[in-house]
Each structure stands twice: as structure tokens, then as C-alpha cells.
N, CA and C of each residue as an Amber inpcrd file, in Angstrom:
protein
   342
 -14.6860000   5.2790000  29.7460000 -13.4950000   4.8280000  30.4260000
 -12.3360000   5.7140000  29.9900000 -11.6040000   6.2460000  30.9510000
 -10.4930000   7.1280000  30.6020000  -9.1710000   6.3790000  30.7330000
  -8.1850000   6.8770000  30.0260000  -6.8570000   6.2690000  30.0570000
  -6.0850000   6.7760000  31.2660000  -5.2820000   5.9050000  31.8520000
  -4.4360000   6.3390000  32.9590000  -3.3790000   7.3020000  32.4390000
  -2.8160000   8.1180000  33.3220000  -1.8080000   9.0990000  32.8870000
  -0.5640000   8.4040000  32.3440000  -0.1860000   7.2480000  32.9070000
   0.9790000   6.5090000  32.4010000   0.7180000   6.0100000  30.9940000
  -0.4590000   5.4570000  30.7680000  -0.8210000   4.9530000  29.4330000
  -0.8880000   6.1050000  28.4250000  -1.4580000   7.2350000  28.8480000
  -1.5150000   8.4070000  27.9680000  -0.1210000   8.8520000  27.5600000
   0.7960000   8.8360000  28.5140000   2.1730000   9.2680000  28.2430000
   2.8230000   8.3320000  27.2250000   2.6490000   7.0190000  27.3950000
   3.2170000   6.0510000  26.4610000   2.6250000   6.2160000  25.0710000
   1.3130000   6.4150000  24.9950000   0.6680000   6.5900000  23.7000000
   1.1370000   7.8580000  23.0080000   1.3040000   8.9260000  23.7470000
   1.7120000  10.1850000  23.1230000   3.1670000  10.1400000  22.6850000
   3.9760000   9.2500000  23.2630000   5.3800000   9.1430000  22.8840000
   5.5890000   8.1640000  21.7360000   4.6010000   7.3540000  21.4350000
   4.7380000   6.3500000  20.3760000   4.7120000   7.0300000  19.0110000
   5.6120000   6.5970000  18.1480000   5.6260000   7.0910000  16.7800000
   4.9080000   6.0890000  15.8950000   4.3400000   6.5830000  14.8490000
   3.7080000   5.7230000  13.8690000   3.9810000   6.2870000  12.4900000
   4.0930000   5.4150000  11.5080000   4.3740000   5.8290000  10.1390000
   3.4360000   5.1030000   9.1880000   3.0640000   5.8010000   8.1370000
   2.2390000   5.2060000   7.0970000   3.0040000   5.3400000   5.7870000
   3.3000000   4.2040000   5.1850000   3.9450000   4.1920000   3.8730000
   2.8760000   4.1040000   2.8020000   3.0080000   4.9470000   1.7840000
   2.0230000   4.9840000   0.7040000   2.7430000   4.7820000  -0.6190000
   2.2980000   3.8080000  -1.3780000   2.8500000   3.5200000  -2.7020000
   1.7140000   3.6240000  -3.7050000   1.8480000   4.5480000  -4.6430000
   0.8640000   4.6880000  -5.7160000   1.5340000   4.2450000  -7.0090000
   0.9220000   3.3010000  -7.7010000   1.5120000   2.7620000  -8.9290000
   0.4840000   2.7190000 -10.0500000   0.9430000   3.0660000 -11.2390000
   0.1620000   2.8580000 -12.4530000   0.7320000   1.6160000 -13.1220000
  -0.1320000   0.6600000 -13.3950000   0.2920000  -0.6300000 -13.9460000
  -0.2640000  -0.7910000 -15.3500000   0.5890000  -1.2970000 -16.2290000
   0.1680000  -1.6160000 -17.5990000   0.1200000  -3.1300000 -17.7340000
  -0.9790000  -3.6370000 -18.2610000  -1.1780000  -5.0690000 -18.4980000
  -1.1590000  -5.3010000 -20.0100000   0.0090000  -5.4480000 -20.6200000
   0.0800000  -5.5150000 -22.0870000  -0.6320000  -6.7260000 -22.6860000
  -0.7690000  -7.8080000 -21.9560000  -1.3530000  -9.0350000 -22.4950000
  -2.8610000  -9.1280000 -22.2940000  -3.4410000  -8.2250000 -21.4960000
  -4.8730000  -8.3150000 -21.2140000  -5.7060000  -7.9960000 -22.4370000
  -6.7910000  -8.7430000 -22.5880000  -7.6990000  -8.5060000 -23.6980000
  -9.1010000  -8.1520000 -23.2570000  -9.3160000  -8.0560000 -21.9140000
 -10.6520000  -7.7290000 -21.4290000 -10.5770000  -7.2190000 -19.9940000
 -11.6570000  -6.5900000 -19.5660000 -11.7380000  -6.1550000 -18.1720000
 -11.7560000  -7.3540000 -17.2260000 -12.3180000  -8.4640000 -17.6960000
 -12.3600000  -9.6780000 -16.8750000 -10.9390000 -10.1620000 -16.5640000
 -10.0570000 -10.1470000 -17.5630000  -8.6550000 -10.5290000 -17.3460000
  -7.9900000  -9.5940000 -16.3350000  -8.2200000  -8.2970000 -16.5170000
  -7.6250000  -7.3060000 -15.6210000  -8.0950000  -7.5390000 -14.1860000
  -9.3880000  -7.7290000 -13.9980000  -9.9400000  -7.9460000 -12.6540000
  -9.3350000  -9.1890000 -11.9980000  -9.1510000 -10.2310000 -12.7820000
  -8.5660000 -11.4650000 -12.2470000  -7.1410000 -11.2170000 -11.7510000
  -6.3310000 -10.5160000 -12.5550000  -4.9530000 -10.1890000 -12.1490000
  -4.9440000  -9.3100000 -10.8970000  -5.8070000  -8.2960000 -10.8810000
  -5.8420000  -7.3790000  -9.7460000  -6.3170000  -8.0610000  -8.4730000
  -7.3230000  -8.9020000  -8.5760000  -7.8340000  -9.6160000  -7.4080000
  -6.7240000 -10.4560000  -6.7660000  -5.9800000 -11.1540000  -7.6020000
  -4.8790000 -11.9850000  -7.1220000  -3.7650000 -11.1390000  -6.5050000
  -3.3990000 -10.0560000  -7.1750000  -2.3300000  -9.1760000  -6.6880000
  -2.7170000  -8.5230000  -5.3620000  -3.9270000  -8.0090000  -5.2790000
  -4.3820000  -7.3510000  -4.0520000  -4.4200000  -8.3370000  -2.8810000
  -4.8770000  -9.5440000  -3.1350000  -4.9380000 -10.5590000  -2.0780000
  -3.5390000 -10.9170000  -1.5880000  -2.6120000 -11.0350000  -2.5160000
  -1.2420000 -11.4020000  -2.1320000  -0.5760000 -10.2950000  -1.3200000
  -0.7320000  -9.0360000  -1.7510000  -0.1600000  -7.9130000  -1.0090000
  -0.7540000  -7.8380000   0.3920000  -2.0280000  -8.0520000   0.4880000
  -2.7000000  -8.0020000   1.7790000  -2.2760000  -9.1620000   2.6820000
  -2.2890000 -10.3620000   2.1350000  -1.9740000 -11.5610000   2.9110000
  -0.4950000 -11.6140000   3.3000000   0.3870000 -11.3570000   2.3500000
   1.8220000 -11.5210000   2.5730000   2.4260000 -10.3760000   3.3850000
   1.9160000  -9.1530000   3.1900000   2.5380000  -8.0000000   3.8170000
   1.6640000  -7.3090000   4.8520000   0.3900000  -7.6040000   4.8560000
  -0.5110000  -6.8890000   5.7440000  -0.8250000  -5.4840000   5.2520000
  -0.6590000  -5.2710000   3.9550000  -0.9130000  -3.9590000   3.3640000
  -2.3820000  -3.8130000   2.9800000  -2.8240000  -2.5750000   2.9280000
  -4.1530000  -2.2730000   2.4020000  -3.9860000  -1.8290000   0.9600000
  -4.8580000  -2.3090000   0.0780000  -4.7180000  -2.0250000  -1.3550000
  -6.0720000  -1.5950000  -1.9160000  -6.0290000  -0.5440000  -2.7420000
  -7.2510000  -0.0830000  -3.3990000  -6.9420000   0.3080000  -4.8330000
  -7.8340000  -0.0730000  -5.7420000  -7.7340000   0.3970000  -7.1200000
  -8.4500000   1.7380000  -7.1640000  -7.7340000   2.7920000  -7.5940000
  -8.3240000   4.1260000  -7.5620000  -8.4320000   4.7900000  -8.9300000
  -7.9880000   4.1080000  -9.9820000  -8.0700000   4.7570000 -11.2820000
  -8.0540000   3.7890000 -12.4390000  -8.4620000   4.3060000 -13.6060000
  -8.4860000   3.5540000 -14.8660000  -9.3960000   2.3280000 -14.7700000
 -10.5290000   2.4750000 -14.1020000 -11.4470000   1.3530000 -13.9020000
 -12.0010000   0.7890000 -15.2160000 -12.1600000   1.6230000 -16.2110000
 -12.7760000   1.1850000 -17.4640000 -11.7780000   0.7640000 -18.5420000
 -10.4860000   0.8700000 -18.2430000  -9.4660000   0.4610000 -19.2170000
  -8.9800000  -0.9410000 -18.8820000  -8.8760000  -1.8140000 -19.8650000
  -8.5010000  -3.1930000 -19.5750000  -7.0140000  -3.4460000 -19.6050000
  -6.1970000  -2.4570000 -19.9720000  -4.7470000  -2.6620000 -19.9340000
  -4.0560000  -1.7090000 -18.9630000  -4.8180000  -1.0400000 -18.1160000
  -4.2220000  -0.0540000 -17.2180000  -4.9540000  -0.0430000 -15.8860000
  -4.2120000   0.2120000 -14.8080000  -4.8090000   0.3320000 -13.4860000
  -3.9410000   1.2310000 -12.6210000  -4.5680000   1.8970000 -11.6750000
  -3.8290000   2.6750000 -10.6730000  -4.1900000   2.1080000  -9.3080000
  -3.1540000   1.6800000  -8.5820000  -3.3420000   1.1370000  -7.2410000
  -2.6690000   2.0390000  -6.2200000  -3.2530000   2.0960000  -5.0330000
  -2.6110000   2.7180000  -3.8830000  -2.4910000   1.6450000  -2.8220000
  -1.2650000   1.4970000  -2.3230000  -0.9560000   0.4920000  -1.3130000
  -0.4920000   1.2400000  -0.0770000  -1.0560000   0.9230000   1.0760000
  -0.6250000   1.5750000   2.3110000  -0.1950000   0.5220000   3.3220000
   0.7980000   0.9300000   4.1160000   1.3510000   0.0200000   5.1110000
   1.6510000   0.8270000   6.3670000   1.1370000   0.4120000   7.5010000
   1.3720000   1.0980000   8.7720000   2.4730000   0.3980000   9.5430000
   3.3240000   1.1990000  10.1930000   4.4630000   0.6360000  10.8970000
   4.8730000   1.5480000  12.0560000   5.5060000   0.9760000  13.0720000
   6.0170000   1.8150000  14.1540000   7.3510000   2.4900000  13.8090000
   7.9890000   2.0860000  12.6900000   9.2760000   2.6940000  12.3510000
   9.3330000   3.0990000  10.8810000  10.0580000   4.1790000  10.6320000
  10.2220000   4.6800000   9.2720000  10.9260000   3.6600000   8.3700000
  12.0580000   3.0630000   8.8160000  12.7420000   2.0920000   7.9500000
  11.8740000   0.8910000   7.5820000  11.0740000   0.4220000   8.5180000
  10.2020000  -0.7280000   8.2350000   9.1470000  -0.3660000   7.1950000
   8.5670000   0.8210000   7.3090000   7.5690000   1.2680000   6.3330000
   8.2050000   1.4030000   4.9490000   9.4030000   1.9610000   4.8750000
  10.1080000   2.1130000   3.5900000  10.4410000   0.7620000   2.9670000
  10.9000000  -0.1730000   3.7830000  11.2140000  -1.5330000   3.2910000
   9.9590000  -2.2150000   2.7500000   8.8420000  -2.0310000   3.4410000
   7.5910000  -2.6590000   3.0070000   7.1590000  -2.1240000   1.6460000
   7.3210000  -0.8320000   1.4040000   6.9510000  -0.2620000   0.1050000
   7.8400000  -0.8170000  -0.9980000   9.1400000  -0.9350000  -0.7160000
  10.0630000  -1.5040000  -1.7020000   9.6980000  -2.9650000  -1.9910000
   9.3230000  -3.6970000  -0.9570000   8.9140000  -5.0970000  -1.1290000
   7.6460000  -5.2010000  -1.9720000   6.6980000  -4.3070000  -1.7430000
   5.4530000  -4.3060000  -2.5300000   5.7650000  -4.0360000  -3.9980000
   6.6520000  -3.0980000  -4.2530000   7.0440000  -2.7840000  -5.6370000
   7.6930000  -3.9960000  -6.3030000   8.5950000  -4.6650000  -5.5880000
   9.2430000  -5.8750000  -6.1320000   8.2340000  -6.9830000  -6.4020000
   7.2740000  -7.1290000  -5.4990000   6.2580000  -8.1690000  -5.6710000
   5.4420000  -7.9190000  -6.9360000   5.0800000  -6.6780000  -7.1860000
   4.3130000  -6.3420000  -8.3930000   5.1410000  -6.6350000  -9.6430000
   6.4010000  -6.2060000  -9.6390000   7.2700000  -6.4340000 -10.7930000
   7.5480000  -7.9200000 -11.0160000   7.6070000  -8.6930000  -9.9280000
   7.8980000 -10.1300000 -10.0570000   6.7690000 -10.8830000 -10.7530000
   5.6090000 -10.2750000 -10.8410000   4.4730000 -10.9040000 -11.5200000
   4.4500000 -10.5720000 -13.0040000   5.5070000  -9.9020000 -13.4770000
   5.6110000  -9.5900000 -14.8960000   4.7620000  -8.4100000 -15.3300000
   4.3670000  -7.5850000 -14.3830000   3.5540000  -6.4180000 -14.7010000
   4.4590000  -5.2050000 -14.9100000   4.0670000  -4.3530000 -15.8220000
   4.8630000  -3.1740000 -16.1600000   4.3930000  -1.9870000 -15.3220000
   5.3190000  -1.4360000 -14.5260000   5.0030000  -0.2640000 -13.7200000
   5.2870000   0.9830000 -14.5500000   4.2480000   1.7420000 -14.8340000
   4.3560000   2.9250000 -15.6830000   4.7560000   4.1420000 -14.8530000
   4.1790000   4.2740000 -13.6670000   4.4610000   5.4100000 -12.7900000
   4.4630000   4.9140000 -11.3580000   5.4280000   5.3920000 -10.5760000
   5.5620000   4.9610000  -9.1820000   5.7650000   6.2020000  -8.3200000
   4.9790000   6.3060000  -7.2670000   5.1560000   7.3910000  -6.2980000
   5.1440000   6.7760000  -4.9080000   6.1450000   7.1420000  -4.1180000
   6.2640000   6.6370000  -2.7490000   6.3120000   7.7930000  -1.7760000
   5.6990000   7.5750000  -0.6330000   5.7920000   8.5650000   0.4290000
   5.6020000   7.8420000   1.7560000   6.3870000   8.2270000   2.7360000
   6.2210000   7.7140000   4.0850000   6.0070000   8.9160000   4.9980000
   4.9210000   8.9050000   5.7230000   4.5920000  10.0470000   6.5790000
   4.5010000   9.6050000   8.0330000   4.9170000  10.5210000   8.8880000
   4.8220000  10.2700000  10.3350000   3.4350000  10.6810000  10.7870000
   2.8290000   9.8370000  11.6010000   1.5300000  10.1570000  12.1570000
   1.7510000  11.2300000  13.2210000   1.0540000  12.3460000  13.1090000
   1.2750000  13.4340000  14.0630000   0.9360000  13.0090000  15.4840000
   1.7620000  13.4340000  16.4090000   1.4940000  13.1480000  17.8160000
   0.3530000  14.0200000  18.2840000  -0.4510000  13.4650000  19.1620000
  -1.5930000  14.2090000  19.6630000  -1.7360000  13.8950000  21.1450000
  -1.9930000  14.8870000  21.9030000  -2.2000000  14.6940000  23.3330000
  -3.6120000  14.1950000  23.5970000  -3.7340000  13.2960000  24.5210000
  -5.0510000  12.7500000  24.8890000  -5.5930000  13.4840000  26.0880000
């Protein structure tokens, strides 16, 4: 099934943005990997449920007081994607977790002709 020329034109004119937040988190009170997993499971579920963000743990899997998460959020506008990343950062900090390193980037999805 092919797209109509009007639909193709609308799709090619649509902008999309992906906000990416990479954070290194320190869990000073954790005493085991089980504790860390419990905190991360809860945090990832909340970010996903509350914001519609995708979350993945990508580093420090074997350390029980450290984790690296990448959070991504898709949006039709740059300001909305930026606000969502700031909200995700606040949500993490509100749980009493120490953010060791924070990297943010918002990228425009390249336009492509169909």
C-alpha cells in the first residue's frame, strides 16, 4: 500500500525530536545488587509510566552503588523534549539519588522523502 502524495507531503514536513539524558547515579545507602535492582526497577517504571520515556541501564551492572541510565523521550517539538529531560532529571533527584554525571542532548530527526 502506498501513501498518497498529500500524506507524503505532510509526513515529510513533520518535525520530530528525540531527547536523550544519560546519567550516572550513585546509591550511597545500597548494600547489595538486590537493593540496587529494586531502586532501578521502581525508577524505570515511574519514568516510563509518568513521562512515556524509554529507559535502559547501560553501565555499571556489577556495582551495587553505581548505575548508568539512558533515558529517551520522543516529541514533535524541541522545547517539549527539553522540558521532558529536565523533568526526568528532577524526578531522579527527588528520590534522593545522587547524580554523578549528567549528559543531555536533543536531536532533530532528519527529514526523509518517501
